[in-house]
N, C-alpha and C positions, 0 to 999 in steps of 0.2 A: 805341777804335778796332778795326776788325774785322780780322782776319786774311785773309789770301789765299795761295793758292800758283799761280804759274807757270810754266809749261811752256814753253821755249821750244825751236826747233826752226830749226838755221840756214839761210838761204835761202844760192842760189849765191852772192849778192853775200858772206853772213856768211863762208861756207868760204873765196871767194879772199883775202877779208883775216881770216884766221883770227890772226892774230899780233897782232893788233887788239883780240882780244878781250878780255881783262883792260883794257885801258883804257875799252872803250866799257864794260864795266859798273860801272867807276869814273865815268864820266860817268852812266851812264845813273843810279846811287846820288844821285849830286847833282842830277840833275832831279828827282830821286823828291822830294826833300828838299824843294824849291821846292814843288811842289804839296801838301806836308802830308804825303809816304807815307814811313814808312821802311823801308828792305829791313832785313829783319835776316840773312839769309845769300844767299849765290849758290852755288851749288853746279856745278861742270861735268860731267856726268855722261856714261855709253856707254848706247847704247840708242835708244829713239826718238825721245827727247828730248835735245836738247845741254847745257841748263841748266835748272836748280829752281831758282827764286827765291822767296823765304820773304819776304812781306810785309805789312805792317800799315798799312791808309789810313784816313780816317774815312768812306768810302762806295763802294758802288758805283760811283757816276759819279765820283769821282776817281778809282779805280784802274781804269777801264773808258780816262778820257782821258788816264792817262799808259798804257797797254795800245796803246792808239792812237799816240799820240807816237811810241814805241819803234818800233812796225811800221812807222808810216811813214818812216824811214829806212831803210830793208828791208835791213838784216840778218840778220834772223829774223821767225817769227810768231810768234805766243803763243796760250798756251789758258790761262786763266787760272778758277781755282773759289775760290769762300767757304770758308774752311776754320774750324772752331769748336773751340777748345778747350776743355779736359774742364769747365771751370765753365761755359760757356756751353752746353755739350751737354747738362748735367745741368740748367739751366734748360728747355731745350729738352724734354726729355721727360719735367718735372714736370707739362707742360702739356697731356700724354695722359694721356687717363682712359681 
C-alpha cells in the first residue's frame, strides 16, 4: 500500500459544526476502510491546516476518490500528497545513475 499525507482545512460549514469534528473523523475512518484505505493517524493542528491525516491506500485513484467523497460533504477542503517511506525512498534513489 502507498502512503499519503492529507492536509485538511475546515470550511465555514466545518467550523460552524466544529463540535462534531471527532465524530466526523471517526465516520471518515469507517468510510475509508470500506474503500480499502487505512487511516493510520488523525492529528488536529494549529496553523494553516486544521487536520493532518496519515493514510495508506492501494493506489492514487482510490485515495483521490476518498478525498472527493470527503470534500463533497462540505466540512473541509483537502490537499493530499503521496508520501514515501524510508525504504521506498532508498529504492527511488537507487534508480538515479
